[in-house]
C-alpha positions in Angstrom: 15.8 16.9 13.0 12.1 18.0 12.8 10.7 17.0 9.1 7.8 18.4 7.5 5.6 15.5 6.1 3.1 15.6 3.4 0.4 12.7 2.7 -0.9 12.4 -0.9 -3.8 10.0 -0.6 -5.7 10.5 2.8 -7.1 7.1 2.7 -7.2 3.9 4.5 -3.2 3.9 4.3 -2.1 7.4 4.2 -4.5 8.9 6.2 -4.1 6.2 9.0 0.0 6.7 9.2 -0.3 10.6 8.5 -2.8 11.0 11.5 -0.6 8.5 13.7 2.3 11.1 12.9 0.4 14.2 13.4 -1.2 13.1 16.6 2.4 12.7 17.9 3.4 16.2 17.2 4.7 16.1 13.7 3.6 18.7 11.2 1.8 16.8 8.5 -0.2 18.4 5.8 -2.8 16.2 4.2 -4.1 16.3 0.3 -7.7 15.5 0.5 -10.1 15.5 -2.5 -13.6 14.2 -2.0 -13.3 14.3 1.9 -11.6 18.0 1.8 -14.8 20.1 3.0 -15.5 17.2 5.9 -12.2 17.1 7.1 -11.8 20.9 7.3 -14.9 21.1 9.5 -14.9 17.9 11.3 -11.3 16.8 11.6 -9.9 13.0 10.7 -11.3 10.4 12.8 -9.4 7.2 13.7 -11.4 4.2 15.0 -8.8 1.8 16.1 -8.0 -1.4 18.0 -5.1 0.5 19.8 -7.5 3.4 20.7 -9.8 5.7 18.8 -8.8 9.3 18.3 -10.0 12.5 16.3 -7.1 14.8 14.4 -8.8 18.0 14.9 -7.5 21.4 13.2 -6.0 19.0 10.1 -3.8 20.9 7.9 -5.9 20.0 4.7 -5.5 20.9 1.1 -7.5 20.4 -1.9 -4.2 20.5 -4.6 -0.6 20.1 -4.0 -0.6 23.8 -5.7 -1.5 25.1 -2.5 0.7 23.1 -0.2 4.0 23.9 1.3 7.2 22.1 0.3 8.0 19.1 2.4 11.1 16.8 3.6 9.2 13.9 3.3 5.9 12.8 1.1 4.1 9.8 2.0 2.2 8.4 -0.8 -1.0 6.5 0.1 -2.6 6.8 -3.4 -3.9 3.6 -5.1 -1.2 2.7 -7.9 -4.2 3.2 -10.5 -3.5 7.1 -9.9 0.0 6.9 -10.4 0.1 8.3 -13.9 -0.9 11.7 -12.3 1.7 11.3 -9.2 4.8 13.1 -10.7 2.6 16.0 -11.7 1.1 16.0 -8.0 4.7 15.9 -6.6 6.3 18.7 -8.3 5.0 21.8 -6.2 5.9 20.3 -2.9 9.2 18.6 -3.3 12.7 20.2 -3.1 16.0 18.5 -4.0 16.2 16.6 -0.7 12.7 15.4 -0.6 12.1 11.9 0.2 9.1 10.3 -1.6 7.7 7.2 0.4 5.4 5.1 -1.7 3.1 3.1 0.8 1.7 1.3 -2.1 1.0 -2.4 -3.3 2.8 -4.1 -6.2 6.1 -4.1 -8.1 8.0 -1.8 -10.1 6.4 1.5 -8.9 9.6 2.7 -7.5 11.3 2.6 -10.8 8.4 4.2 -12.6 8.4 7.3 -10.7 12.3 7.4 -10.6 12.1 7.8 -14.4 9.7 10.5 -14.3 11.2 12.5 -11.5 15.0 11.7 -11.9 17.1 13.0 -8.8 14.4 12.7 -6.4 15.1 10.5 -3.0 12.7 7.6 -3.4 11.6 4.8 -0.8 9.4 2.1 -0.8 6.8 1.2 2.0 4.9 -2.3 2.8 2.0 -1.8 5.2 0.9 -4.9 7.0 -2.5 -3.5 8.3 -6.1 -4.2 8.0 -7.9 -0.7 7.8 -10.3 0.8 5.7 -12.0 4.2 5.0 -15.4 3.7 6.0 -16.7 7.2 5.4 -15.6 11.0 4.9 -12.7 11.5 6.9 -13.3 8.2 9.1 -10.7 5.5 9.2 -11.2 2.2 11.0 -7.9 0.2 11.9 -8.9 -3.5 12.6 -5.8 -5.1 12.8 -1.9 -5.3 12.5 -0.4 -1.8 11.4 3.4 -2.4 11.0 5.5 -1.1 7.9 8.7 -1.9 6.6 10.6 0.8 4.6 13.3 0.4 2.2 15.3 3.0 0.3 15.1 2.7 -3.7 17.5 6.0 -4.3 18.8 8.8 -2.3 20.4 9.1 1.0 19.4 6.8 3.8 19.5 9.4 6.8 16.0 10.7 6.0 14.5 7.4 6.0 16.0 6.4 9.0 14.6 9.5 10.7 11.1 8.5 9.2 11.0 5.1 10.9 12.0 6.8 14.1 9.3 9.4 13.9 6.7 6.5 13.2 7.8 4.7 16.1 7.3 7.4 18.4 4.0 7.7 17.1 3.0 4.4 17.9 3.8 2.6 14.6 5.9 -0.7 14.4 8.0 0.5 11.8 11.2 -1.2 10.4 14.1 -0.6 7.9 14.3 -3.0 5.3 17.7 -3.6 3.9 16.4 -5.1 0.6 13.3 -3.3 -0.7 12.9 -5.5 -3.8 12.8 -8.8 -1.8 10.4 -7.0 0.6 8.1 -6.2 -2.2 8.0 -9.8 -3.4 7.4 -10.9 0.0 4.2 -8.6 0.1 3.0 -10.1 -3.2 2.8 -13.5 -1.5 0.1 -12.3 0.1 -1.5 -9.6 -1.8 -1.7 -11.8 -5.1 -3.6 -14.8 -3.8 -5.7 -12.9 -1.3 -6.5 -9.9 -3.1 -7.5 -11.6 -6.2 -9.4 -14.3 -4.9 -11.4 -12.3 -2.6 -13.0 -10.5 -5.6 -13.3 -13.8 -7.7 -14.9 -15.8 -5.0 -16.6 -12.9 -3.5 -15.0 -13.8 -0.2 -13.4 -12.2 2.8 -10.1 -13.5 4.1 -11.4 -15.7 7.0 -13.8 -17.7 4.7 -11.0 -18.2 2.1 -8.7 -19.5 4.8 -11.3 -21.9 6.4 -12.3 -23.7 3.2 -9.8 -26.5 2.4 -10.0 -26.2 -1.4 -9.2 -22.6 -1.0 -6.4 -23.0 1.4 -4.8 -25.4 -1.0 -5.3 -23.0 -4.1 -3.9 -19.8 -1.9 -0.9 -22.2 -1.0 -0.4 -22.9 -4.7 -0.2 -19.5 -5.7 1.8 -18.2 -2.9 4.5 -21.1 -3.9 4.4 -19.7 -7.2 5.0 -16.1 -6.2 8.1 -17.4 -4.2 9.4 -19.4 -7.0 9.4 -16.3 -8.8 10.9 -14.1 -6.4 13.7 -16.6 -6.4 14.0 -16.9 -9.7 14.4 -13.3 -9.9 17.1 -13.1 -7.3 15.2 -12.6 -4.4 15.0 -15.9 -2.5 12.2 -16.6 0.0 12.0 -19.5 2.3 9.4 -22.0 1.2 7.8 -22.1 4.7 7.1 -18.5 4.0 3.8 -19.4 2.4 2.5 -21.2 5.4 3.0 -18.7 7.9 1.2 -16.0 5.8 -1.9 -18.5 5.9 -1.7 -18.9 9.8 -1.3 -15.3 10.1 -4.3 -14.8 8.0 -6.0 -17.2 10.1 -5.4 -15.4 13.1 -6.5 -12.1 11.7 -9.6 -10.1 12.2 -11.8 -11.2 9.3 -11.0 -8.9 6.5 -12.1 -7.5 3.2 -8.6 -6.6 1.0 -8.3 -3.3 -0.6 -9.0 -4.8 -4.0 -12.4 -6.5 -2.9 -13.4 -3.2 -1.5 -12.3 -1.4 -4.9 -14.1 -3.9 -6.9 -17.4 -3.5 -4.8 -17.1 0.4 -5.2 -16.8 -0.1 -8.8 -13.2 1.5 -8.9 -10.2 0.5 -11.0 -8.4 -2.5 -9.7 -4.5 -2.3 -9.1 -4.0 -5.1 -11.8 -0.8 -3.4 -13.4 1.4 -2.9 -10.5 0.0 -6.0 -8.5 -0.2 -8.5 -11.2 1.0 -7.6 -14.8 4.3 -6.0 -13.4 5.5 -9.1 -11.4 4.3 -11.4 -14.1 6.2 -9.8 -16.5 9.3 -9.4 -14.4 9.4 -13.1 -13.5 8.7 -14.0 -17.1 12.1 -11.9 -18.3 13.9 -13.8 -15.7 13.0 -17.2 -17.3 10.0 -17.9 -14.8 6.4 -18.4 -15.9 3.5 -17.8 -13.3 0.6 -19.7 -14.8 -1.9 -19.6 -11.8 -1.1 -16.0 -11.2 -1.6 -15.1 -15.0 -4.9 -17.0 -15.0 -6.1 -15.1 -11.7 -4.8 -11.7 -13.3 -7.0 -12.8 -16.5 -10.0 -13.4 -14.4 -9.7 -10.2 -12.7 -9.0 -8.2 -15.9 -12.5 -9.5 -17.2 -14.2 -9.0 -14.2 -12.9 -5.3 -14.0 -13.5 -4.3 -17.5 -17.2 -5.5 -17.3 -17.7 -4.5 -13.3 -21.0 -2.3 -13.3 -21.9 -3.2 -17.1 -19.4 -0.6 -18.7 -19.3 -2.9 -21.7 
């Protein structure tokens, strides 16, 4: 079965996975905004630890109104744009389209399912160090695997997406429990994204410092406790594994640090406030995470002298 793909959000995540699929021979249609003219003229460049390439003759669009209806839509937008997502999707989906949200945070599938009832939705957890360093140019520094889990709809299409990604050279895995997988990703995302902003530090500086390692581990343990309280138990050793993995990674500025430095909105609702509230309703408070979220909210609100 040949699927027609769309990528909404051709940045560090959507651009990388979409380009890999297109390079492998899949039909992929890319939505671009500020990069549209550059990519139409020059293609989409990927500088990767696994080999550089340029995707030429990109099927690029400036609006979903101009795009064809697609079988799979990969969403790589920041969750701060999700208020507009349903409207963007409507012109390009049919009754069997699968929407794959490769985004950070918690509760995003439920929000889209409420706005687009009846549509098939999956979540994607990307474990990758990648950045968009200039118009139409993505750099892939380390890792790259992605876990995909079904939220609602039939599984057959998602199984084919996993197969297509693997054929494109991406380590892709089918998650049997999407909600648990999202909590597992938060174990890393909550401390490292937040502390990279508050401490103005990349991942290597954070994990090298004894006090920061202690703080990272404490927040990770808190996230694991919250996940367990919500019915998604995670092994306590998972936190130490994540710290050791980060120690071995190429030094990296997480996405929230890049957003803060570029004075873009931070993904606080999906990555912090939603899991904090979900845990609270289950009877578990997350005081360290809440404090970090409050610090980030203050910094975000006043970033660039907005107030």
